[in-house]
All heavy atoms as a GROMACS GRO file, in nm:
protein
  491
    1MET      N    1  10.774  -2.838  -3.200
    1MET     CA    2  10.660  -2.910  -3.146
    1MET      C    3  10.692  -3.059  -3.148
    1MET      O    4  10.737  -3.112  -3.248
    1MET     CB    5  10.535  -2.881  -3.229
    1MET     CG    6  10.413  -2.952  -3.176
    1MET     SD    7  10.266  -2.928  -3.277
    1MET     CE    8  10.222  -2.763  -3.235
    2ALA      N    9  10.668  -3.123  -3.038
    2ALA     CA   10  10.696  -3.265  -3.026
    2ALA      C   11  10.583  -3.348  -3.085
    2ALA      O   12  10.467  -3.307  -3.083
    2ALA     CB   13  10.716  -3.302  -2.880
    3MET      N   14  10.618  -3.463  -3.138
    3MET     CA   15  10.518  -3.555  -3.190
    3MET      C   16  10.492  -3.661  -3.083
    3MET      O   17  10.587  -3.720  -3.032
    3MET     CB   18  10.565  -3.621  -3.318
    3MET     CG   19  10.461  -3.714  -3.377
    3MET     SD   20  10.514  -3.790  -3.530
    3MET     CE   21  10.510  -3.652  -3.640
    4ILE      N   22  10.369  -3.680  -3.050
    4ILE     CA   23  10.332  -3.778  -2.950
    4ILE      C   24  10.280  -3.901  -3.022
    4ILE      O   25  10.192  -3.892  -3.108
    4ILE     CB   26  10.224  -3.723  -2.854
    4ILE    CG1   27  10.280  -3.602  -2.782
    4ILE    CG2   28  10.180  -3.829  -2.758
    4ILE    CD1   29  10.179  -3.528  -2.700
    5ARG      N   30  10.334  -4.015  -2.988
    5ARG     CA   31  10.292  -4.141  -3.049
    5ARG      C   32  10.221  -4.224  -2.944
    5ARG      O   33  10.269  -4.239  -2.833
    5ARG     CB   34  10.411  -4.216  -3.105
    5ARG     CG   35  10.478  -4.141  -3.217
    5ARG     CD   36  10.605  -4.213  -3.260
    5ARG     NE   37  10.676  -4.131  -3.355
    5ARG     CZ   38  10.688  -4.160  -3.484
    5ARG    NH1   39  10.635  -4.270  -3.531
    5ARG    NH2   40  10.753  -4.080  -3.564
    6MET      N   41  10.105  -4.277  -2.982
    6MET     CA   42  10.027  -4.359  -2.891
    6MET      C   43   9.970  -4.478  -2.966
    6MET      O   44   9.941  -4.467  -3.086
    6MET     CB   45   9.911  -4.278  -2.832
    6MET     CG   46   9.952  -4.157  -2.751
    6MET     SD   47   9.813  -4.056  -2.701
    6MET     CE   48   9.763  -4.144  -2.554
    7THR      N   49   9.952  -4.586  -2.895
    7THR     CA   50   9.885  -4.701  -2.954
    7THR      C   51   9.734  -4.678  -2.944
    7THR      O   52   9.688  -4.591  -2.871
    7THR     CB   53   9.921  -4.831  -2.880
    7THR    OG1   54   9.871  -4.821  -2.746
    7THR    CG2   55  10.071  -4.856  -2.879
    8LYS      N   56   9.658  -4.757  -3.016
    8LYS     CA   57   9.513  -4.744  -3.011
    8LYS      C   58   9.462  -4.770  -2.870
    8LYS      O   59   9.372  -4.700  -2.822
    8LYS     CB   60   9.446  -4.841  -3.109
    8LYS     CG   61   9.294  -4.830  -3.106
    8LYS     CD   62   9.232  -4.919  -3.207
    8LYS     CE   63   9.082  -4.913  -3.210
    8LYS     NZ   64   9.010  -4.877  -3.093
    9GLU      N   65   9.522  -4.863  -2.800
    9GLU     CA   66   9.480  -4.894  -2.663
    9GLU      C   67   9.505  -4.774  -2.571
    9GLU      O   68   9.424  -4.743  -2.485
    9GLU     CB   69   9.553  -5.019  -2.611
    9GLU     CG   70   9.511  -5.148  -2.678
    9GLU     CD   71   9.570  -5.166  -2.817
    9GLU    OE1   72   9.673  -5.103  -2.851
    9GLU    OE2   73   9.511  -5.245  -2.894
   10GLU      N   74   9.619  -4.706  -2.589
   10GLU     CA   75   9.650  -4.588  -2.508
   10GLU      C   76   9.552  -4.474  -2.538
   10GLU      O   77   9.506  -4.405  -2.448
   10GLU     CB   78   9.793  -4.541  -2.533
   10GLU     CG   79   9.897  -4.636  -2.480
   10GLU     CD   80  10.038  -4.600  -2.526
   10GLU    OE1   81  10.055  -4.551  -2.639
   10GLU    OE2   82  10.131  -4.622  -2.446
   11ILE      N   83   9.517  -4.458  -2.666
   11ILE     CA   84   9.422  -4.354  -2.704
   11ILE      C   85   9.284  -4.385  -2.645
   11ILE      O   86   9.218  -4.296  -2.591
   11ILE     CB   87   9.414  -4.341  -2.857
   11ILE    CG1   88   9.546  -4.288  -2.911
   11ILE    CG2   89   9.297  -4.251  -2.898
   11ILE    CD1   90   9.558  -4.294  -3.061
   12ASP      N   91   9.242  -4.510  -2.654
   12ASP     CA   92   9.112  -4.549  -2.600
   12ASP      C   93   9.106  -4.524  -2.449
   12ASP      O   94   9.003  -4.482  -2.397
   12ASP     CB   95   9.082  -4.696  -2.630
   12ASP     CG   96   9.052  -4.719  -2.777
   12ASP    OD1   97   9.020  -4.622  -2.848
   12ASP    OD2   98   9.059  -4.836  -2.820
   13ALA      N   99   9.216  -4.548  -2.378
   13ALA     CA  100   9.219  -4.525  -2.234
   13ALA      C  101   9.216  -4.375  -2.203
   13ALA      O  102   9.155  -4.332  -2.105
   13ALA     CB  103   9.343  -4.589  -2.173
   14TYR      N  104   9.281  -4.295  -2.286
   14TYR     CA  105   9.290  -4.150  -2.264
   14TYR      C  106   9.163  -4.078  -2.307
   14TYR      O  107   9.114  -3.990  -2.236
   14TYR     CB  108   9.410  -4.096  -2.342
   14TYR     CG  109   9.431  -3.948  -2.328
   14TYR    CD1  110   9.483  -3.894  -2.212
   14TYR    CD2  111   9.400  -3.862  -2.432
   14TYR    CE1  112   9.503  -3.758  -2.199
   14TYR    CE2  113   9.421  -3.726  -2.421
   14TYR     CZ  114   9.472  -3.674  -2.304
   14TYR     OH  115   9.491  -3.540  -2.292
   15MET      N  116   9.109  -4.113  -2.423
   15MET     CA  117   8.992  -4.044  -2.478
   15MET      C  118   8.864  -4.118  -2.439
   15MET      O  119   8.804  -4.187  -2.519
   15MET     CB  120   9.003  -4.032  -2.631
   15MET     CG  121   9.113  -3.941  -2.678
   15MET     SD  122   9.099  -3.772  -2.616
   15MET     CE  123   8.961  -3.712  -2.709
   16THR      N  124   8.825  -4.100  -2.315
   16THR     CA  125   8.700  -4.160  -2.268
   16THR      C  126   8.584  -4.089  -2.335
   16THR      O  127   8.600  -3.982  -2.394
   16THR     CB  128   8.689  -4.145  -2.116
   16THR    OG1  129   8.686  -4.006  -2.084
   16THR    CG2  130   8.804  -4.214  -2.044
   17SER      N  131   8.464  -4.144  -2.327
   17SER     CA  132   8.348  -4.081  -2.389
   17SER      C  133   8.322  -3.945  -2.325
   17SER      O  134   8.281  -3.851  -2.394
   17SER     CB  135   8.226  -4.171  -2.381
   17SER     OG  136   8.197  -4.203  -2.248
   18GLU      N  137   8.348  -3.932  -2.196
   18GLU     CA  138   8.329  -3.802  -2.131
   18GLU      C  139   8.430  -3.700  -2.185
   18GLU      O  140   8.394  -3.586  -2.214
   18GLU     CB  141   8.348  -3.816  -1.980
   18GLU     CG  142   8.330  -3.686  -1.905
   18GLU     CD  143   8.352  -3.702  -1.756
   18GLU    OE1  144   8.327  -3.812  -1.703
   18GLU    OE2  145   8.394  -3.603  -1.693
   19ARG      N  146   8.552  -3.742  -2.202
   19ARG     CA  147   8.656  -3.653  -2.255
   19ARG      C  148   8.622  -3.613  -2.399
   19ARG      O  149   8.641  -3.498  -2.438
   19ARG     CB  150   8.791  -3.722  -2.249
   19ARG     CG  151   8.902  -3.650  -2.317
   19ARG     CD  152   8.995  -3.590  -2.222
   19ARG     NE  153   9.092  -3.509  -2.295
   19ARG     CZ  154   9.198  -3.462  -2.242
   19ARG    NH1  155   9.224  -3.485  -2.117
   19ARG    NH2  156   9.280  -3.388  -2.312
   20MET      N  157   8.570  -3.706  -2.478
   20MET     CA  158   8.530  -3.675  -2.616
   20MET      C  159   8.421  -3.571  -2.617
   20MET      O  160   8.425  -3.478  -2.698
   20MET     CB  161   8.482  -3.802  -2.688
   20MET     CG  162   8.593  -3.894  -2.730
   20MET     SD  163   8.696  -3.823  -2.858
   20MET     CE  164   8.589  -3.842  -2.998
   21ARG      N  165   8.320  -3.584  -2.529
   21ARG     CA  166   8.213  -3.485  -2.522
   21ARG      C  167   8.268  -3.347  -2.486
   21ARG      O  168   8.228  -3.246  -2.544
   21ARG     CB  169   8.107  -3.527  -2.421
   21ARG     CG  170   8.009  -3.629  -2.474
   21ARG     CD  171   7.890  -3.647  -2.381
   21ARG     NE  172   7.929  -3.703  -2.253
   21ARG     CZ  173   7.946  -3.834  -2.229
   21ARG    NH1  174   7.926  -3.920  -2.325
   21ARG    NH2  175   7.982  -3.876  -2.110
   22GLU      N  176   8.363  -3.343  -2.391
   22GLU     CA  177   8.424  -3.216  -2.353
   22GLU      C  178   8.500  -3.153  -2.470
   22GLU      O  179   8.489  -3.033  -2.494
   22GLU     CB  180   8.520  -3.236  -2.235
   22GLU     CG  181   8.451  -3.271  -2.106
   22GLU     CD  182   8.549  -3.311  -1.996
   22GLU    OE1  183   8.672  -3.309  -2.022
   22GLU    OE2  184   8.503  -3.344  -1.886
   23GLU      N  185   8.577  -3.235  -2.542
   23GLU     CA  186   8.652  -3.186  -2.658
   23GLU      C  187   8.559  -3.133  -2.766
   23GLU      O  188   8.584  -3.029  -2.826
   23GLU     CB  189   8.740  -3.297  -2.715
   23GLU     CG  190   8.851  -3.342  -2.624
   23GLU     CD  191   8.972  -3.251  -2.628
   23GLU    OE1  192   8.990  -3.179  -2.727
   23GLU    OE2  193   9.048  -3.253  -2.531
   24GLU      N  194   8.450  -3.206  -2.794
   24GLU     CA  195   8.355  -3.163  -2.895
   24GLU      C  196   8.288  -3.032  -2.856
   24GLU      O  197   8.271  -2.942  -2.939
   24GLU     CB  198   8.249  -3.271  -2.917
   24GLU     CG  199   8.303  -3.394  -2.987
   24GLU     CD  200   8.204  -3.509  -2.988
   24GLU    OE1  201   8.092  -3.495  -2.934
   24GLU    OE2  202   8.240  -3.615  -3.042
   25GLU      N  203   8.251  -3.019  -2.729
   25GLU     CA  204   8.187  -2.896  -2.682
   25GLU      C  205   8.284  -2.778  -2.692
   25GLU      O  206   8.248  -2.670  -2.735
   25GLU     CB  207   8.139  -2.913  -2.537
   25GLU     CG  208   8.060  -2.797  -2.485
   25GLU     CD  209   7.929  -2.775  -2.558
   25GLU    OE1  210   7.872  -2.872  -2.609
   25GLU    OE2  211   7.886  -2.658  -2.563
   26ARG      N  212   8.409  -2.800  -2.653
   26ARG     CA  213   8.509  -2.694  -2.660
   26ARG      C  214   8.531  -2.651  -2.806
   26ARG      O  215   8.538  -2.531  -2.836
   26ARG     CB  216   8.640  -2.743  -2.599
   26ARG     CG  217   8.735  -2.633  -2.568
   26ARG     CD  218   8.855  -2.677  -2.489
   26ARG     NE  219   8.824  -2.790  -2.402
   26ARG     CZ  220   8.911  -2.882  -2.369
   26ARG    NH1  221   9.034  -2.878  -2.411
   26ARG    NH2  222   8.878  -2.982  -2.289
   27ALA      N  223   8.538  -2.748  -2.897
   27ALA     CA  224   8.557  -2.716  -3.039
   27ALA      C  225   8.436  -2.642  -3.095
   27ALA      O  226   8.451  -2.549  -3.174
   27ALA     CB  227   8.583  -2.844  -3.117
   28ARG      N  228   8.317  -2.683  -3.053
   28ARG     CA  229   8.194  -2.620  -3.100
   28ARG      C  230   8.188  -2.473  -3.060
   28ARG      O  231   8.134  -2.389  -3.131
   28ARG     CB  232   8.074  -2.695  -3.044
   28ARG     CG  233   7.945  -2.674  -3.118
   28ARG     CD  234   7.833  -2.761  -3.065
   28ARG     NE  235   7.852  -2.902  -3.104
   28ARG     CZ  236   7.871  -3.002  -3.018
   28ARG    NH1  237   7.871  -2.981  -2.890
   28ARG    NH2  238   7.887  -3.125  -3.062
   29ASN      N  239   8.246  -2.439  -2.945
   29ASN     CA  240   8.238  -2.302  -2.893
   29ASN      C  241   8.357  -2.215  -2.931
   29ASN      O  242   8.360  -2.098  -2.895
   29ASN     CB  243   8.226  -2.306  -2.740
   29ASN     CG  244   8.094  -2.364  -2.696
   29ASN    OD1  245   7.992  -2.346  -2.761
   29ASN    ND2  246   8.095  -2.438  -2.587
   30MET      N  247   8.454  -2.271  -3.004
   30MET     CA  248   8.569  -2.192  -3.045
   30MET      C  249   8.529  -2.096  -3.158
   30MET      O  250   8.456  -2.135  -3.249
   30MET     CB  251   8.682  -2.282  -3.093
   30MET     CG  252   8.749  -2.360  -2.984
   30MET     SD  253   8.875  -2.472  -3.047
   30MET     CE  254   8.996  -2.355  -3.106
   31PRO      N  255   8.578  -1.973  -3.154
   31PRO     CA  256   8.546  -1.881  -3.263
   31PRO      C  257   8.626  -1.917  -3.388
   31PRO      O  258   8.735  -1.974  -3.380
   31PRO     CB  259   8.592  -1.745  -3.208
   31PRO     CG  260   8.702  -1.780  -3.113
   31PRO     CD  261   8.663  -1.911  -3.052
   32PHE      N  262   8.568  -1.886  -3.504
   32PHE     CA  263   8.638  -1.910  -3.629
   32PHE      C  264   8.732  -1.792  -3.652
   32PHE      O  265   8.692  -1.676  -3.640
   32PHE     CB  266   8.540  -1.923  -3.746
   32PHE     CG  267   8.608  -1.970  -3.871
   32PHE    CD1  268   8.625  -2.104  -3.893
   32PHE    CD2  269   8.657  -1.880  -3.962
   32PHE    CE1  270   8.691  -2.149  -4.007
   32PHE    CE2  271   8.722  -1.924  -4.076
   32PHE     CZ  272   8.738  -2.057  -4.098
   33VAL      N  273   8.858  -1.818  -3.686
   33VAL     CA  274   8.957  -1.713  -3.704
   33VAL      C  275   8.996  -1.707  -3.851
   33VAL      O  276   9.045  -1.805  -3.907
   33VAL     CB  277   9.082  -1.740  -3.617
   33VAL    CG1  278   9.186  -1.631  -3.639
   33VAL    CG2  279   9.043  -1.750  -3.471
   34TYR      N  280   8.971  -1.593  -3.914
   34TYR     CA  281   9.012  -1.572  -4.052
   34TYR      C  282   9.156  -1.522  -4.053
   34TYR      O  283   9.202  -1.457  -3.960
   34TYR     CB  284   8.923  -1.468  -4.120
   34TYR     CG  285   8.782  -1.514  -4.141
   34TYR    CD1  286   8.680  -1.470  -4.060
   34TYR    CD2  287   8.751  -1.601  -4.244
   34TYR    CE1  288   8.550  -1.512  -4.080
   34TYR    CE2  289   8.621  -1.643  -4.265
   34TYR     CZ  290   8.522  -1.597  -4.182
   34TYR     OH  291   8.393  -1.640  -4.203
   35ASP      N  292   9.230  -1.551  -4.161
   35ASP     CA  293   9.364  -1.497  -4.178
   35ASP      C  294   9.384  -1.471  -4.327
   35ASP      O  295   9.293  -1.487  -4.408
   35ASP     CB  296   9.471  -1.588  -4.119
   35ASP     CG  297   9.478  -1.725  -4.187
   35ASP    OD1  298   9.424  -1.741  -4.299
   35ASP    OD2  299   9.539  -1.815  -4.129
   36GLU      N  300   9.506  -1.430  -4.365
   36GLU     CA  301   9.529  -1.394  -4.505
   36GLU      C  302   9.515  -1.513  -4.600
   36GLU      O  303   9.483  -1.496  -4.717
   36GLU     CB  304   9.667  -1.331  -4.521
   36GLU     CG  305   9.778  -1.426  -4.486
   36GLU     CD  306   9.896  -1.358  -4.419
   36GLU    OE1  307   9.878  -1.251  -4.361
   36GLU    OE2  308  10.005  -1.415  -4.426
   37ASP      N  309   9.537  -1.634  -4.550
   37ASP     CA  310   9.520  -1.753  -4.635
   37ASP      C  311   9.376  -1.798  -4.642
   37ASP      O  312   9.340  -1.879  -4.727
   37ASP     CB  313   9.606  -1.868  -4.582
   37ASP     CG  314   9.754  -1.844  -4.600
   37ASP    OD1  315   9.791  -1.770  -4.694
   37ASP    OD2  316   9.832  -1.896  -4.520
   38CYS      N  317   9.294  -1.750  -4.551
   38CYS     CA  318   9.153  -1.790  -4.546
   38CYS      C  319   9.069  -1.668  -4.510
   38CYS      O  320   9.016  -1.657  -4.400
   38CYS     CB  321   9.136  -1.902  -4.442
   38CYS     SG  322   8.967  -1.962  -4.435
   39PRO      N  323   9.057  -1.574  -4.602
   39PRO     CA  324   8.980  -1.452  -4.572
   39PRO      C  325   8.830  -1.481  -4.578
   39PRO      O  326   8.786  -1.578  -4.641
   39PRO     CB  327   9.021  -1.357  -4.684
   39PRO     CG  328   9.056  -1.446  -4.797
   39PRO     CD  329   9.115  -1.569  -4.736
   40PRO      N  330   8.749  -1.397  -4.514
   40PRO     CA  331   8.604  -1.416  -4.525
   40PRO      C  332   8.560  -1.394  -4.670
   40PRO      O  333   8.619  -1.316  -4.743
   40PRO     CB  334   8.547  -1.308  -4.434
   40PRO     CG  335   8.658  -1.215  -4.404
   40PRO     CD  336   8.786  -1.284  -4.430
   41GLN      N  337   8.458  -1.468  -4.711
   41GLN     CA  338   8.407  -1.460  -4.848
   41GLN      C  339   8.268  -1.397  -4.848
   41GLN      O  340   8.189  -1.422  -4.758
   41GLN     CB  341   8.397  -1.601  -4.908
   41GLN     CG  342   8.527  -1.678  -4.908
   41GLN     CD  343   8.621  -1.628  -5.015
   41GLN    OE1  344   8.586  -1.624  -5.132
   41GLN    NE2  345   8.740  -1.591  -4.974
   42THR      N  346   8.240  -1.321  -4.952
   42THR     CA  347   8.106  -1.264  -4.967
   42THR      C  348   8.016  -1.372  -5.027
   42THR      O  349   8.064  -1.472  -5.082
   42THR     CB  350   8.107  -1.143  -5.060
   42THR    OG1  351   8.143  -1.186  -5.191
   42THR    CG2  352   8.204  -1.035  -5.012
   43ASP      N  353   7.885  -1.350  -5.019
   43ASP     CA  354   7.791  -1.444  -5.080
   43ASP      C  355   7.817  -1.458  -5.230
   43ASP      O  356   7.808  -1.566  -5.286
   43ASP     CB  357   7.647  -1.401  -5.055
   43ASP     CG  358   7.605  -1.422  -4.911
   43ASP    OD1  359   7.668  -1.504  -4.841
   43ASP    OD2  360   7.508  -1.357  -4.868
   44GLU      N  361   7.850  -1.348  -5.295
   44GLU     CA  362   7.877  -1.350  -5.439
   44GLU      C  363   8.001  -1.437  -5.468
   44GLU      O  364   8.002  -1.515  -5.564
   44GLU     CB  365   7.899  -1.208  -5.490
   44GLU     CG  366   7.913  -1.198  -5.639
   44GLU     CD  367   7.789  -1.247  -5.715
   44GLU    OE1  368   7.677  -1.227  -5.667
   44GLU    OE2  369   7.807  -1.306  -5.822
   45GLN      N  370   8.105  -1.425  -5.387
   45GLN     CA  371   8.224  -1.507  -5.407
   45GLN      C  372   8.194  -1.655  -5.382
   45GLN      O  373   8.244  -1.741  -5.453
   45GLN     CB  374   8.336  -1.461  -5.312
   45GLN     CG  375   8.393  -1.326  -5.348
   45GLN     CD  376   8.486  -1.273  -5.240
   45GLN    OE1  377   8.456  -1.285  -5.121
   45GLN    NE2  378   8.598  -1.216  -5.283
   46LEU      N  379   8.111  -1.683  -5.283
   46LEU     CA  380   8.079  -1.822  -5.251
   46LEU      C  381   7.999  -1.889  -5.362
   46LEU      O  382   8.007  -2.010  -5.378
   46LEU     CB  383   8.002  -1.828  -5.119
   46LEU     CG  384   8.082  -1.788  -4.995
   46LEU    CD1  385   7.990  -1.780  -4.873
   46LEU    CD2  386   8.196  -1.884  -4.970
   47LYS      N  387   7.925  -1.812  -5.441
   47LYS     CA  388   7.847  -1.869  -5.552
   47LYS      C  389   7.936  -1.931  -5.659
   47LYS      O  390   7.893  -2.016  -5.735
   47LYS     CB  391   7.760  -1.761  -5.617
   47LYS     CG  392   7.644  -1.718  -5.531
   47LYS     CD  393   7.564  -1.609  -5.601
   47LYS     CE  394   7.454  -1.557  -5.510
   47LYS     NZ  395   7.381  -1.446  -5.570
   48HIS      N  396   8.062  -1.889  -5.666
   48HIS     CA  397   8.154  -1.939  -5.769
   48HIS      C  398   8.220  -2.071  -5.732
   48HIS      O  399   8.288  -2.131  -5.814
   48HIS     CB  400   8.261  -1.833  -5.799
   48HIS     CG  401   8.205  -1.710  -5.859
   48HIS    ND1  402   8.165  -1.702  -5.991
   48HIS    CD2  403   8.179  -1.588  -5.806
   48HIS    CE1  404   8.117  -1.582  -6.016
   48HIS    NE2  405   8.126  -1.510  -5.905
   49PHE      N  406   8.202  -2.116  -5.609
   49PHE     CA  407   8.258  -2.245  -5.569
   49PHE      C  408   8.177  -2.359  -5.630
   49PHE      O  409   8.057  -2.347  -5.650
   49PHE     CB  410   8.257  -2.260  -5.416
   49PHE     CG  411   8.369  -2.187  -5.349
   49PHE    CD1  412   8.350  -2.060  -5.298
   49PHE    CD2  413   8.494  -2.246  -5.335
   49PHE    CE1  414   8.453  -1.993  -5.235
   49PHE    CE2  415   8.597  -2.180  -5.272
   49PHE     CZ  416   8.577  -2.053  -5.223
   50HIS      N  417   8.242  -2.467  -5.660
   50HIS     CA  418   8.174  -2.586  -5.708
   50HIS      C  419   8.247  -2.709  -5.655
   50HIS      O  420   8.362  -2.701  -5.611
   50HIS     CB  421   8.168  -2.589  -5.860
   50HIS     CG  422   8.303  -2.596  -5.925
   50HIS    ND1  423   8.383  -2.484  -5.941
   50HIS    CD2  424   8.373  -2.700  -5.974
   50HIS    CE1  425   8.496  -2.520  -5.999
   50HIS    NE2  426   8.492  -2.651  -6.019
   51ARG      N  427   8.182  -2.822  -5.659
   51ARG     CA  428   8.241  -2.946  -5.609
   51ARG      C  429   8.361  -2.985  -5.695
   51ARG      O  430   8.357  -2.975  -5.817
   51ARG     CB  431   8.140  -3.060  -5.613
   51ARG     CG  432   8.027  -3.044  -5.515
   51ARG     CD  433   7.930  -3.160  -5.521
   51ARG     NE  434   7.974  -3.279  -5.453
   51ARG     CZ  435   7.980  -3.294  -5.321
   51ARG    NH1  436   7.948  -3.194  -5.243
   51ARG    NH2  437   8.016  -3.407  -5.267
   52ALA      N  438   8.464  -3.032  -5.630
   52ALA     CA  439   8.583  -3.077  -5.703
   52ALA      C  440   8.556  -3.213  -5.767
   52ALA      O  441   8.611  -3.245  -5.872
   52ALA     CB  442   8.702  -3.086  -5.610
   53ASN      N  443   8.471  -3.293  -5.704
   53ASN     CA  444   8.434  -3.422  -5.763
   53ASN      C  445   8.282  -3.426  -5.773
   53ASN      O  446   8.212  -3.382  -5.686
   53ASN     CB  447   8.485  -3.539  -5.679
   53ASN     CG  448   8.427  -3.540  -5.540
   53ASN    OD1  449   8.376  -3.439  -5.492
   53ASN    ND2  450   8.434  -3.652  -5.471
   54SER      N  451   8.235  -3.475  -5.884
   54SER     CA  452   8.092  -3.478  -5.904
   54SER      C  453   8.031  -3.597  -5.830
   54SER      O  454   8.095  -3.700  -5.813
   54SER     CB  455   8.058  -3.487  -6.053
   54SER     OG  456   8.114  -3.604  -6.106
   55ILE      N  457   7.908  -3.582  -5.790
   55ILE     CA  458   7.836  -3.690  -5.724
   55ILE      C  459   7.776  -3.777  -5.833
   55ILE      O  460   7.702  -3.730  -5.918
   55ILE     CB  461   7.726  -3.635  -5.630
   55ILE    CG1  462   7.789  -3.549  -5.521
   55ILE    CG2  463   7.645  -3.748  -5.571
   55ILE    CD1  464   7.687  -3.479  -5.433
   56LYS      N  465   7.810  -3.904  -5.829
   56LYS     CA  466   7.758  -3.996  -5.931
   56LYS      C  467   7.627  -4.055  -5.882
   56LYS      O  468   7.615  -4.099  -5.770
   56LYS     CB  469   7.857  -4.108  -5.958
   56LYS     CG  470   7.986  -4.055  -6.016
   56LYS     CD  471   8.084  -4.166  -6.044
   56LYS     CE  472   8.210  -4.106  -6.101
   56LYS     NZ  473   8.313  -4.206  -6.122
   57LYS      N  474   7.529  -4.052  -5.971
   57LYS     CA  475   7.397  -4.108  -5.936
   57LYS      C  476   7.402  -4.259  -5.950
   57LYS      O  477   7.461  -4.312  -6.043
   57LYS     CB  478   7.290  -4.050  -6.028
   57LYS     CG  479   7.270  -3.902  -6.010
   57LYS     CD  480   7.161  -3.851  -6.101
   57LYS     CE  481   7.145  -3.702  -6.082
   57LYS     NZ  482   7.041  -3.647  -6.168
   58ALA      N  483   7.338  -4.325  -5.855
   58ALA     CA  484   7.329  -4.472  -5.862
   58ALA      C  485   7.240  -4.507  -5.981
   58ALA      O  486   7.131  -4.453  -5.996
   58ALA     CB  487   7.272  -4.527  -5.732
   59GLY      N  488   7.287  -4.591  -6.062
   59GLY     CA  489   7.214  -4.612  -6.183
   59GLY      C  490   7.169  -4.746  -6.207
   59GLY      O  491   7.098  -4.802  -6.266
   0.00000   0.00000   0.00000
């Protein structure tokens, strides 16, 4: 796979607001694909997850 390098100006010219909306809509409609590294989780399994970093209260 080739790596494409672009300057910010080139990206701004390529990614117009219309193109961004199209990309967001396409991503929103893509199905989620599970694999062996990311299998579906049951509700019981999801209960065991916790935040890696705690939220600090403003004090």
